[in-house]
N, C-alpha and C positions, 0 to 999 in steps of 0.2 A: 504494500500500500504506500502511495506517495502523497505528499501534501504539497499542493502548488497554490501560491497566491497569485491571483490574476486581477487585473483592473478591467472590470466589465464595462462595456459601453453604457452610457446613461443618456436619457432623453428628458429634457426639461420642458419640452413643448415650444421652446423659443428657437432652437436651432433647426437646421435643415433636416427634415425627416429622412430623406434619402441618404444623407451622410451617415446618420445614425444606423440605418438598416445595413448599409454597406459595411460599417464597422462591425456590426454583429456578425455578418457573414464571414468577415476576415478573421475575427478574433475568437468566435465561439463555434465549437463543433455543432453540426446540424442537429444532432440528437439532444443538445442542451440549449438550443436557442429559445425555446418557449419558456424554459425556466429562467434564463437570463433576462428575457423580456419582462417576465413577472417581477423580478427583482428590480430592474431598472425603472419600471413604471410605479412600483410601490413607493420608491424613495423620492419620487418627483415632488410631491407636496412639501416634504420637509426641506428640500433644497430651495423650492420656491419661497417658502416662508423665511428661511434663513437669509436669503438674498434680499428680500423686500421689506421685512418687518420693521426695519429702522426708518423706512421712507414712507410708511403708511401713516396718514394723519389722524386716524381715529376709526372707530367701529364702522361708521357709515361707509367710509372709503374702503375699508377692508371687505365689507359685504359686497360692494360693487365690484371690486377686483376679483373676488372669488367667483 
């Protein structure tokens, strides 16, 4: 058994979707792509929040952005 750390492609909804999909095809074996996609998309809200939370003026603006 081997342990390998890899940097999975991620998609935040802002970048070019085709670029993200091409990275998945290059970096992730076909048999594991759906799992990688599941991980990449689940972490997207946390990255979005971490990036924008200091720039949101209040609850009303947050609701609009979400």
